[in-house]
Structure formats: C-alpha cells, structure tokens
Biopython code that builds the backbone (N, CA, C, O; Angstrom):
import numpy as np
from Bio.PDB.StructureBuilder import StructureBuilder

atoms = [
    (1, "MET", "N", (36.094, 32.464, 32.611)),
    (1, "MET", "CA", (34.917, 31.807, 33.166)),
    (1, "MET", "C", (35.281, 31.321, 34.557)),
    (1, "MET", "O", (36.303, 30.660, 34.738)),
    (2, "GLY", "N", (34.462, 31.638, 35.529)),
    (2, "GLY", "CA", (34.715, 31.253, 36.900)),
    (2, "GLY", "C", (34.352, 29.805, 37.167)),
    (2, "GLY", "O", (33.545, 29.205, 36.458)),
    (3, "VAL", "N", (34.959, 29.265, 38.194)),
    (3, "VAL", "CA", (34.726, 27.869, 38.562)),
    (3, "VAL", "C", (33.258, 27.635, 38.907)),
    (3, "VAL", "O", (32.683, 26.626, 38.498)),
    (4, "GLU", "N", (32.650, 28.545, 39.648)),
    (4, "GLU", "CA", (31.246, 28.352, 40.027)),
    (4, "GLU", "C", (30.332, 28.385, 38.804)),
    (4, "GLU", "O", (29.376, 27.613, 38.731)),
    (5, "ILE", "N", (30.609, 29.261, 37.851)),
    (5, "ILE", "CA", (29.807, 29.313, 36.623)),
    (5, "ILE", "C", (29.993, 28.023, 35.835)),
    (5, "ILE", "O", (29.036, 27.475, 35.288)),
    (6, "THR", "N", (31.217, 27.551, 35.784)),
    (6, "THR", "CA", (31.527, 26.307, 35.071)),
    (6, "THR", "C", (30.733, 25.133, 35.633)),
    (6, "THR", "O", (30.335, 24.233, 34.893)),
    (7, "MET", "N", (30.506, 25.144, 36.942)),
    (7, "MET", "CA", (29.832, 24.032, 37.596)),
    (7, "MET", "C", (28.340, 24.269, 37.789)),
    (7, "MET", "O", (27.670, 23.465, 38.437)),
    (8, "ALA", "N", (27.809, 25.356, 37.239)),
    (8, "ALA", "CA", (26.387, 25.664, 37.393)),
    (8, "ALA", "C", (25.524, 24.508, 36.891)),
    (8, "ALA", "O", (25.756, 23.963, 35.813)),
    (9, "ASP", "N", (24.538, 24.153, 37.684)),
    (9, "ASP", "CA", (23.587, 23.085, 37.357)),
    (9, "ASP", "C", (24.229, 21.710, 37.212)),
    (9, "ASP", "O", (23.658, 20.828, 36.571)),
    (10, "ARG", "N", (25.396, 21.518, 37.792)),
    (10, "ARG", "CA", (26.066, 20.223, 37.776)),
    (10, "ARG", "C", (25.977, 19.611, 39.167)),
    (10, "ARG", "O", (25.974, 20.336, 40.162)),
    (11, "PRO", "N", (25.906, 18.291, 39.248)),
    (11, "PRO", "CA", (25.817, 17.616, 40.556)),
    (11, "PRO", "C", (27.186, 17.506, 41.228)),
    (11, "PRO", "O", (27.733, 16.413, 41.376)),
    (12, "VAL", "N", (27.721, 18.641, 41.625)),
    (12, "VAL", "CA", (29.055, 18.691, 42.218)),
    (12, "VAL", "C", (28.921, 19.120, 43.681)),
    (12, "VAL", "O", (28.279, 20.124, 43.988)),
    (13, "ALA", "N", (29.522, 18.362, 44.554)),
    (13, "ALA", "CA", (29.477, 18.671, 45.986)),
    (13, "ALA", "C", (30.256, 19.952, 46.269)),
    (13, "ALA", "O", (31.315, 20.189, 45.688)),
    (14, "GLN", "N", (29.727, 20.762, 47.155)),
    (14, "GLN", "CA", (30.401, 22.012, 47.522)),
    (14, "GLN", "C", (31.792, 21.738, 48.080)),
    (14, "GLN", "O", (32.701, 22.549, 47.901)),
    (15, "ASP", "N", (31.967, 20.607, 48.751)),
    (15, "ASP", "CA", (33.291, 20.247, 49.277)),
    (15, "ASP", "C", (34.319, 20.128, 48.152)),
    (15, "ASP", "O", (35.474, 20.518, 48.322)),
    (16, "ALA", "N", (33.904, 19.594, 47.016)),
    (16, "ALA", "CA", (34.809, 19.448, 45.882)),
    (16, "ALA", "C", (35.235, 20.814, 45.353)),
    (16, "ALA", "O", (36.400, 21.022, 45.012)),
    (17, "VAL", "N", (34.292, 21.732, 45.289)),
    (17, "VAL", "CA", (34.597, 23.099, 44.849)),
    (17, "VAL", "C", (35.552, 23.753, 45.849)),
    (17, "VAL", "O", (36.540, 24.375, 45.460)),
    (18, "ASP", "N", (35.251, 23.609, 47.124)),
    (18, "ASP", "CA", (36.098, 24.187, 48.167)),
    (18, "ASP", "C", (37.515, 23.623, 48.114)),
    (18, "ASP", "O", (38.485, 24.359, 48.293)),
    (19, "ASP", "N", (37.634, 22.321, 47.869)),
    (19, "ASP", "CA", (38.951, 21.690, 47.766)),
    (19, "ASP", "C", (39.739, 22.231, 46.576)),
    (19, "ASP", "O", (40.946, 22.451, 46.671)),
    (20, "LEU", "N", (39.047, 22.445, 45.457)),
    (20, "LEU", "CA", (39.713, 22.983, 44.263)),
    (20, "LEU", "C", (40.206, 24.402, 44.533)),
    (20, "LEU", "O", (41.338, 24.744, 44.191)),
    (21, "VAL", "N", (39.380, 25.208, 45.132)),
    (21, "VAL", "CA", (39.774, 26.580, 45.469)),
    (21, "VAL", "C", (40.963, 26.553, 46.431)),
    (21, "VAL", "O", (41.899, 27.339, 46.279)),
    (22, "ALA", "N", (40.932, 25.667, 47.407)),
    (22, "ALA", "CA", (42.032, 25.559, 48.360)),
    (22, "ALA", "C", (43.325, 25.135, 47.659)),
    (22, "ALA", "O", (44.407, 25.598, 48.020)),
    (23, "THR", "N", (43.216, 24.268, 46.673)),
    (23, "THR", "CA", (44.393, 23.844, 45.912)),
    (23, "THR", "C", (45.012, 25.024, 45.179)),
    (23, "THR", "O", (46.232, 25.187, 45.181)),
    (24, "VAL", "N", (44.183, 25.842, 44.558)),
    (24, "VAL", "CA", (44.675, 27.030, 43.862)),
    (24, "VAL", "C", (45.315, 27.991, 44.868)),
    (24, "VAL", "O", (46.389, 28.535, 44.610)),
    (25, "GLU", "N", (44.669, 28.196, 45.989)),
    (25, "GLU", "CA", (45.219, 29.093, 47.007)),
    (25, "GLU", "C", (46.566, 28.596, 47.527)),
    (25, "GLU", "O", (47.489, 29.388, 47.717)),
    (26, "ARG", "N", (46.682, 27.283, 47.758)),
    (26, "ARG", "CA", (47.959, 26.711, 48.228)),
    (26, "ARG", "C", (49.052, 26.932, 47.194)),
    (26, "ARG", "O", (50.181, 27.286, 47.536)),
    (27, "ALA", "N", (48.711, 26.720, 45.929)),
    (27, "ALA", "CA", (49.703, 26.905, 44.862)),
    (27, "ALA", "C", (50.167, 28.353, 44.810)),
    (27, "ALA", "O", (51.356, 28.626, 44.646)),
    (28, "ALA", "N", (49.231, 29.274, 44.949)),
    (28, "ALA", "CA", (49.588, 30.693, 44.943)),
    (28, "ALA", "C", (50.453, 31.042, 46.150)),
    (28, "ALA", "O", (51.415, 31.800, 46.033)),
    (29, "TYR", "N", (50.111, 30.499, 47.285)),
    (29, "TYR", "CA", (50.828, 30.799, 48.522)),
    (29, "TYR", "C", (52.257, 30.233, 48.504)),
    (29, "TYR", "O", (53.190, 30.873, 48.988)),
    (30, "THR", "N", (52.415, 29.039, 47.945)),
    (30, "THR", "CA", (53.715, 28.373, 47.985)),
    (30, "THR", "C", (54.600, 28.670, 46.777)),
    (30, "THR", "O", (55.755, 28.247, 46.742)),
    (31, "SER", "N", (54.077, 29.388, 45.791)),
    (31, "SER", "CA", (54.880, 29.683, 44.600)),
    (31, "SER", "C", (55.985, 30.670, 44.944)),
    (31, "SER", "O", (55.849, 31.497, 45.846)),
    (32, "GLN", "N", (57.051, 30.565, 44.225)),
    (32, "GLN", "CA", (58.153, 31.513, 44.376)),
    (32, "GLN", "C", (57.775, 32.768, 43.600)),
    (32, "GLN", "O", (57.686, 32.726, 42.373)),
    (33, "GLY", "N", (57.556, 33.863, 44.278)),
    (33, "GLY", "CA", (57.133, 35.085, 43.596)),
    (33, "GLY", "C", (55.655, 35.036, 43.301)),
    (33, "GLY", "O", (54.847, 34.771, 44.192)),
    (34, "SER", "N", (55.298, 35.289, 42.071)),
    (34, "SER", "CA", (53.879, 35.293, 41.699)),
    (34, "SER", "C", (53.543, 34.043, 40.898)),
    (34, "SER", "O", (54.426, 33.366, 40.372)),
    (35, "ILE", "N", (52.260, 33.756, 40.819)),
    (35, "ILE", "CA", (51.787, 32.615, 40.043)),
    (35, "ILE", "C", (51.057, 33.182, 38.827)),
    (35, "ILE", "O", (50.281, 34.130, 38.942)),
    (36, "SER", "N", (51.313, 32.598, 37.678)),
    (36, "SER", "CA", (50.729, 33.121, 36.446)),
    (36, "SER", "C", (49.284, 32.645, 36.285)),
    (36, "SER", "O", (48.871, 31.639, 36.862)),
    (37, "ALA", "N", (48.547, 33.384, 35.501)),
    (37, "ALA", "CA", (47.173, 32.991, 35.186)),
    (37, "ALA", "C", (47.167, 31.636, 34.482)),
    (37, "ALA", "O", (46.246, 30.842, 34.675)),
    (38, "GLU", "N", (48.175, 31.370, 33.678)),
    (38, "GLU", "CA", (48.278, 30.083, 32.987)),
    (38, "GLU", "C", (48.418, 28.934, 33.989)),
    (38, "GLU", "O", (47.778, 27.893, 33.838)),
    (39, "GLU", "N", (49.248, 29.124, 35.003)),
    (39, "GLU", "CA", (49.414, 28.101, 36.033)),
    (39, "GLU", "C", (48.106, 27.863, 36.786)),
    (39, "GLU", "O", (47.743, 26.720, 37.063)),
    (40, "ILE", "N", (47.413, 28.931, 37.110)),
    (40, "ILE", "CA", (46.126, 28.803, 37.794)),
    (40, "ILE", "C", (45.135, 28.064, 36.906)),
    (40, "ILE", "O", (44.418, 27.180, 37.376)),
    (41, "GLY", "N", (45.092, 28.418, 35.638)),
    (41, "GLY", "CA", (44.190, 27.743, 34.700)),
    (41, "GLY", "C", (44.456, 26.252, 34.615)),
    (41, "GLY", "O", (43.522, 25.451, 34.571)),
    (42, "GLU", "N", (45.728, 25.877, 34.592)),
    (42, "GLU", "CA", (46.083, 24.450, 34.517)),
    (42, "GLU", "C", (45.683, 23.714, 35.796)),
    (42, "GLU", "O", (45.221, 22.574, 35.739)),
    (43, "ILE", "N", (45.858, 24.356, 36.934)),
    (43, "ILE", "CA", (45.451, 23.745, 38.202)),
    (43, "ILE", "C", (43.944, 23.527, 38.213)),
    (43, "ILE", "O", (43.462, 22.471, 38.623)),
    (44, "VAL", "N", (43.207, 24.533, 37.761)),
    (44, "VAL", "CA", (41.746, 24.420, 37.702)),
    (44, "VAL", "C", (41.340, 23.313, 36.741)),
    (44, "VAL", "O", (40.470, 22.506, 37.066)),
    (45, "LEU", "N", (41.954, 23.263, 35.569)),
    (45, "LEU", "CA", (41.629, 22.199, 34.610)),
    (45, "LEU", "C", (41.891, 20.821, 35.207)),
    (45, "LEU", "O", (41.058, 19.923, 35.087)),
    (46, "ASP", "N", (43.033, 20.653, 35.842)),
    (46, "ASP", "CA", (43.354, 19.357, 36.459)),
    (46, "ASP", "C", (42.320, 18.977, 37.513)),
    (46, "ASP", "O", (41.881, 17.829, 37.583)),
    (47, "GLY", "N", (41.938, 19.949, 38.327)),
    (47, "GLY", "CA", (40.944, 19.677, 39.362)),
    (47, "GLY", "C", (39.585, 19.345, 38.783)),
    (47, "GLY", "O", (38.921, 18.412, 39.234)),
    (48, "LEU", "N", (39.171, 20.112, 37.780)),
    (48, "LEU", "CA", (37.865, 19.859, 37.167)),
    (48, "LEU", "C", (37.824, 18.508, 36.474)),
    (48, "LEU", "O", (36.787, 17.846, 36.457)),
    (49, "ARG", "N", (38.943, 18.100, 35.906)),
    (49, "ARG", "CA", (39.003, 16.781, 35.236)),
    (49, "ARG", "C", (38.604, 15.676, 36.220)),
    (49, "ARG", "O", (37.929, 14.716, 35.846)),
    (50, "ASP", "N", (39.024, 15.820, 37.467)),
    (50, "ASP", "CA", (38.726, 14.819, 38.484)),
    (50, "ASP", "C", (37.334, 14.976, 39.088)),
    (50, "ASP", "O", (36.740, 14.000, 39.547)),
    (51, "ILE", "N", (36.816, 16.199, 39.089)),
    (51, "ILE", "CA", (35.538, 16.471, 39.741)),
    (51, "ILE", "C", (34.346, 16.182, 38.838)),
    (51, "ILE", "O", (33.416, 15.474, 39.224)),
    (52, "ASP", "N", (34.386, 16.746, 37.617)),
    (52, "ASP", "CA", (33.214, 16.648, 36.738)),
    (52, "ASP", "C", (33.646, 16.947, 35.308)),
    (52, "ASP", "O", (34.116, 18.046, 35.013)),
    (53, "GLU", "N", (33.488, 15.975, 34.426)),
    (53, "GLU", "CA", (33.955, 16.123, 33.049)),
    (53, "GLU", "C", (33.223, 17.219, 32.279)),
    (53, "GLU", "O", (33.836, 17.903, 31.459)),
    (54, "VAL", "N", (31.933, 17.399, 32.525)),
    (54, "VAL", "CA", (31.193, 18.448, 31.827)),
    (54, "VAL", "C", (31.714, 19.823, 32.252)),
    (54, "VAL", "O", (31.914, 20.700, 31.412)),
    (55, "SER", "N", (31.929, 20.005, 33.535)),
    (55, "SER", "CA", (32.494, 21.260, 34.022)),
    (55, "SER", "C", (33.883, 21.482, 33.432)),
    (55, "SER", "O", (34.241, 22.601, 33.066)),
    (56, "TYR", "N", (34.653, 20.412, 33.344)),
    (56, "TYR", "CA", (35.981, 20.494, 32.735)),
    (56, "TYR", "C", (35.873, 20.999, 31.302)),
    (56, "TYR", "O", (36.598, 21.913, 30.908)),
    (57, "LEU", "N", (34.978, 20.412, 30.528)),
    (57, "LEU", "CA", (34.835, 20.827, 29.123)),
    (57, "LEU", "C", (34.343, 22.267, 29.004)),
    (57, "LEU", "O", (34.775, 22.999, 28.113)),
    (58, "ARG", "N", (33.457, 22.668, 29.883)),
    (58, "ARG", "CA", (32.986, 24.057, 29.869)),
    (58, "ARG", "C", (34.165, 25.014, 30.101)),
    (58, "ARG", "O", (34.343, 25.987, 29.367)),
    (59, "PHE", "N", (34.956, 24.725, 31.123)),
    (59, "PHE", "CA", (36.098, 25.591, 31.443)),
    (59, "PHE", "C", (37.127, 25.543, 30.323)),
    (59, "PHE", "O", (37.648, 26.577, 29.905)),
    (60, "ALA", "N", (37.416, 24.349, 29.843)),
    (60, "ALA", "CA", (38.416, 24.189, 28.784)),
    (60, "ALA", "C", (38.014, 24.932, 27.520)),
    (60, "ALA", "O", (38.870, 25.468, 26.816)),
    (61, "SER", "N", (36.722, 24.969, 27.226)),
    (61, "SER", "CA", (36.278, 25.627, 25.996)),
    (61, "SER", "C", (36.621, 27.112, 25.996)),
    (61, "SER", "O", (36.903, 27.683, 24.943)),
    (62, "VAL", "N", (36.599, 27.733, 27.156)),
    (62, "VAL", "CA", (36.956, 29.144, 27.257)),
    (62, "VAL", "C", (38.470, 29.289, 27.429)),
    (62, "VAL", "O", (39.109, 30.089, 26.745)),
    (63, "TYR", "N", (39.025, 28.511, 28.344)),
    (63, "TYR", "CA", (40.451, 28.612, 28.656)),
    (63, "TYR", "C", (41.325, 28.308, 27.438)),
    (63, "TYR", "O", (42.330, 28.979, 27.200)),
    (64, "LYS", "N", (40.933, 27.299, 26.678)),
    (64, "LYS", "CA", (41.708, 26.895, 25.502)),
    (64, "LYS", "C", (41.175, 27.513, 24.215)),
    (64, "LYS", "O", (41.675, 27.217, 23.130)),
    (65, "ASP", "N", (40.168, 28.364, 24.330)),
    (65, "ASP", "CA", (39.623, 29.124, 23.202)),
    (65, "ASP", "C", (39.164, 28.216, 22.050)),
    (65, "ASP", "O", (39.603, 28.360, 20.909)),
    (66, "PHE", "N", (38.272, 27.284, 22.385)),
    (66, "PHE", "CA", (37.727, 26.408, 21.346)),
    (66, "PHE", "C", (37.061, 27.249, 20.264)),
    (66, "PHE", "O", (36.382, 28.232, 20.562)),
    (67, "GLN", "N", (37.260, 26.858, 19.007)),
    (67, "GLN", "CA", (36.703, 27.589, 17.879)),
    (67, "GLN", "C", (35.658, 26.800, 17.097)),
    (67, "GLN", "O", (34.867, 27.377, 16.351)),
    (68, "LYS", "N", (35.659, 25.482, 17.269)),
    (68, "LYS", "CA", (34.706, 24.659, 16.510)),
    (68, "LYS", "C", (34.387, 23.385, 17.289)),
    (68, "LYS", "O", (35.039, 23.057, 18.280)),
    (69, "ALA", "N", (33.379, 22.691, 16.818)),
    (69, "ALA", "CA", (32.912, 21.489, 17.510)),
    (69, "ALA", "C", (34.017, 20.442, 17.638)),
    (69, "ALA", "O", (34.069, 19.715, 18.631)),
    (70, "SER", "N", (34.882, 20.362, 16.660)),
    (70, "SER", "CA", (35.949, 19.362, 16.723)),
    (70, "SER", "C", (36.900, 19.617, 17.895)),
    (70, "SER", "O", (37.536, 18.686, 18.387)),
    (71, "ASP", "N", (37.001, 20.870, 18.344)),
    (71, "ASP", "CA", (37.818, 21.163, 19.528)),
    (71, "ASP", "C", (37.233, 20.473, 20.753)),
    (71, "ASP", "O", (37.968, 19.928, 21.576)),
    (72, "PHE", "N", (35.900, 20.499, 20.873)),
    (72, "PHE", "CA", (35.231, 19.798, 21.970)),
    (72, "PHE", "C", (35.453, 18.293, 21.848)),
    (72, "PHE", "O", (35.739, 17.617, 22.836)),
    (73, "GLU", "N", (35.319, 17.782, 20.638)),
    (73, "GLU", "CA", (35.482, 16.339, 20.413)),
    (73, "GLU", "C", (36.879, 15.872, 20.811)),
    (73, "GLU", "O", (37.031, 14.845, 21.473)),
    (74, "LYS", "N", (37.892, 16.627, 20.407)),
    (74, "LYS", "CA", (39.275, 16.260, 20.741)),
    (74, "LYS", "C", (39.507, 16.294, 22.254)),
    (74, "LYS", "O", (40.144, 15.405, 22.819)),
    (75, "GLU", "N", (38.980, 17.330, 22.892)),
    (75, "GLU", "CA", (39.178, 17.449, 24.341)),
    (75, "GLU", "C", (38.424, 16.340, 25.078)),
    (75, "GLU", "O", (38.937, 15.770, 26.041)),
    (76, "ALA", "N", (37.213, 16.038, 24.624)),
    (76, "ALA", "CA", (36.441, 14.958, 25.244)),
    (76, "ALA", "C", (37.165, 13.623, 25.067)),
    (76, "ALA", "O", (37.196, 12.805, 25.987)),
    (77, "ALA", "N", (37.744, 13.404, 23.893)),
    (77, "ALA", "CA", (38.504, 12.177, 23.652)),
    (77, "ALA", "C", (39.716, 12.099, 24.578)),
    (77, "ALA", "O", (40.098, 11.014, 25.017)),
    (78, "SER", "N", (40.320, 13.255, 24.875)),
    (78, "SER", "CA", (41.483, 13.243, 25.763)),
    (78, "SER", "C", (41.091, 12.852, 27.190)),
    (78, "SER", "O", (41.910, 12.316, 27.936)),
    (79, "LEU", "N", (39.847, 13.119, 27.563)),
    (79, "LEU", "CA", (39.382, 12.710, 28.893)),
    (79, "LEU", "C", (39.387, 11.192, 29.025)),
    (79, "LEU", "O", (39.674, 10.657, 30.095)),
    (80, "ASP", "N", (39.072, 10.512, 27.950)),
    (80, "ASP", "CA", (39.051, 9.052, 27.971)),
    (80, "ASP", "C", (40.450, 8.451, 27.912)),
    (80, "ASP", "O", (40.680, 7.352, 28.418)),
    (81, "SER", "N", (41.391, 9.178, 27.291)),
    (81, "SER", "CA", (42.715, 8.605, 27.085)),
    (81, "SER", "C", (43.704, 8.946, 28.191)),
    (81, "SER", "O", (44.706, 8.250, 28.360)),
    (82, "GLU", "N", (43.435, 10.012, 28.947)),
    (82, "GLU", "CA", (44.346, 10.400, 30.027)),
    (82, "GLU", "C", (43.796, 9.939, 31.365)),
    (82, "GLU", "O", (42.638, 10.203, 31.686)),
    (83, "PRO", "N", (44.615, 9.253, 32.145)),
    (83, "PRO", "CA", (44.140, 8.787, 33.455)),
    (83, "PRO", "C", (43.881, 9.939, 34.409)),
    (83, "PRO", "O", (44.589, 10.946, 34.388)),
    (84, "SER", "N", (42.880, 9.788, 35.233)),
    (84, "SER", "CA", (42.564, 10.763, 36.268)),
    (84, "SER", "C", (43.645, 10.712, 37.327)),
    (84, "SER", "O", (44.227, 9.656, 37.575)),
    (85, "THR", "N", (43.919, 11.846, 37.954)),
    (85, "THR", "CA", (44.935, 11.875, 39.010)),
    (85, "THR", "C", (44.427, 11.270, 40.311)),
    (85, "THR", "O", (45.201, 11.060, 41.246)),
    (86, "THR", "N", (43.104, 10.982, 40.375)),
    (86, "THR", "CA", (42.557, 10.393, 41.595)),
    (86, "THR", "C", (42.377, 8.883, 41.475)),
    (86, "THR", "O", (41.917, 8.232, 42.413)),
    (87, "GLU", "N", (42.736, 8.332, 40.329)),
    (87, "GLU", "CA", (42.568, 6.883, 40.155)),
    (87, "GLU", "C", (43.738, 6.122, 40.736)),
    (87, "GLU", "O", (43.764, 4.892, 40.679)),
]
sb = StructureBuilder()
sb.init_structure("model")
sb.init_model(0)
sb.init_chain("A")
sb.init_seg("    ")
for serial, (resi, resn, name, xyz) in enumerate(atoms, 1):
    if name == "N":
        sb.init_residue(resn, " ", resi, " ")
    sb.init_atom(name, np.array(xyz, "f"), 0.0, 1.0, " ", f" {name:<3s}", serial, name[0])
structure = sb.get_structure()
C-alpha cells in the first residue's frame, strides 16, 4: 500500500508527505549497499505514527498483515503506549 493511498481523505499537509518521502530517500541514499523493503516499511511506519494515526493504522494493517479486528486493537493500543518521536 502506497503512502498516498494510506493518507487518502485524511487531513494531512502535503509538506508532511513530502518530508516522509524525503526521509525514506535519505535513508536509501545513506545506507551501506542497498536498503531492504523491511527497513523502508519501518521508516514509513515511524513517520506515519507522527503524522496521522489513522494513516498509520491503514499502512500497518497491510504491512503487518493484520488478520482480525484484534490486530487493529493491539496496534491502536500501542499508539497510546509508545511515545511519538516528535514529542
């Protein structure tokens, strides 16, 4: 699932999306050798956590392969228990 699809119909500033994309690009550019899809996914998840929780859950549901409603509940609960990196 792409970042733009994840953020569809969400009140997210384009600057925030651009910053997230730039973060992924910087990580790819500065990595030794290649960067794995897993690393990119984690960077996107971290960024979405700070930008918009609904977008984060949308992305996480695909990235982490949620299978049932309790997967959403657990992930949503983790949003409340883990501090944001921008706080």
